[in-house]
C-alpha positions in Angstrom: -43.7 -28.8 28.3 -41.3 -26.6 26.2 -37.6 -26.9 25.8 -35.3 -23.8 25.7 -32.9 -23.5 22.8 -30.1 -20.9 22.5 -29.7 -19.3 19.1 -26.4 -17.5 18.6 -26.3 -14.8 15.9 -23.2 -12.6 15.7 -22.4 -12.9 19.4 -25.9 -12.3 20.6 -27.6 -15.1 22.4 -31.4 -15.2 22.2 -33.4 -17.7 24.2 -36.4 -19.1 22.3 -38.8 -21.7 23.5 -39.2 -24.6 21.1 -42.8 -24.7 19.8 -43.4 -21.1 20.6 -43.0 -18.3 18.0 -41.2 -15.1 19.0 -43.5 -12.1 18.9 -43.2 -9.6 16.0 -41.6 -7.1 18.4 -39.0 -9.7 19.6 -38.2 -10.5 16.0 -37.8 -6.8 15.1 -35.5 -6.3 18.1 -33.4 -9.3 17.3 -33.0 -8.1 13.7 -32.2 -4.6 14.8 -29.5 -5.9 17.2 -28.0 -8.2 14.6 -27.9 -5.2 12.1 -26.3 -2.9 14.7 -23.7 -5.4 15.6 -23.0 -6.0 11.9 -22.6 -2.3 11.3 -20.3 -2.0 14.3 -18.2 -4.9 13.0 -18.0 -3.2 9.5 -16.8 0.1 11.2 -14.1 -1.8 13.0 -12.9 -3.5 9.9 -12.8 -0.2 8.0 -10.7 1.3 10.9 -8.3 -1.7 10.6 -8.1 -1.3 6.8 -7.3 2.5 7.2 -4.6 1.7 9.7 -3.1 -0.9 7.4 -3.1 1.7 4.5 -1.7 4.4 6.7 1.1 2.0 7.7 1.8 1.3 4.1 2.0 5.0 3.4 4.4 5.5 6.3 6.6 2.7 5.0 6.7 4.2 1.5 8.1 7.5 3.0 11.0 6.1 4.9 14.3 6.6 3.2 16.4 3.4 3.2 13.7 1.3 4.7 14.9 -1.7 2.6 17.9 -1.8 4.9 16.0 -1.5 8.2 14.6 -4.1 10.5 11.0 -4.1 11.6 12.1 -2.8 15.0 14.1 0.0 13.4 11.1 1.0 11.3 8.8 1.1 14.4 11.4 3.1 16.3 11.6 5.6 13.3 7.9 6.0 13.2 7.6 6.5 17.0 10.4 9.1 17.0 9.0 11.0 14.1 5.5 11.2 15.6 7.0 12.4 18.9 8.7 15.4 17.3 6.5 18.4 17.5 8.0 20.9 15.0 8.6 20.7 11.2 12.2 21.7 11.8 12.8 18.8 14.3 11.3 16.3 11.8 13.4 17.6 9.0 16.5 17.3 11.1 15.6 13.8 12.1 15.0 12.8 8.5 18.3 14.4 7.4 20.2 12.5 10.1 18.4 9.3 9.2 19.3 9.7 5.5 22.9 10.0 6.4 22.8 6.9 8.6 21.1 4.9 5.8 23.6 6.1 3.2 26.4 4.9 5.4 24.7 1.6 5.9 24.1 1.2 2.2 27.7 2.0 1.4 28.8 -0.6 4.0 26.5 -3.2 2.4 27.5 -2.4 -1.1 24.2 -1.1 -2.4 23.0 2.2 -3.8 19.8 3.7 -2.5 17.5 5.6 -4.8 17.1 9.3 -4.2 13.5 9.0 -3.2 11.9 6.2 -1.1 10.2 3.6 -3.2 8.3 1.5 -0.8 9.0 -2.1 0.1 10.4 -3.2 -3.2 13.6 -5.1 -2.7 14.6 -4.7 -6.4 14.9 -0.9 -5.7 18.3 -1.5 -4.1 21.0 -1.6 -6.7 24.3 -3.3 -6.0 27.2 -0.8 -6.0 29.5 -1.1 -9.0 33.1 -1.0 -7.9 35.5 0.9 -10.2 
């Protein structure tokens, strides 16, 4: 009498009888399935990494992002992606720049001319004269 045992490998469940050896073909199929699943997982991780890198690039390009909340950053990205023409995007960026300059002035900080990414030290306190 043989007992059944479940072997779990990367999400695949393979039933093997204790005391019986899987055939060469079964072993090859199991190895192929595990390899395919590993490759699929690697592709998914690479996609996630690309999204993270793209997100970081978007953050580096947002003027005044140091003064924005996470919700505002998301709204900015969504709005910018929804605009279909270069002129519309440039107009949106110009309005955003004015808004951030006002916010910086109200907060007593000076924003650099170009976006510098998420570096808090890039915001310089305004010097009152």
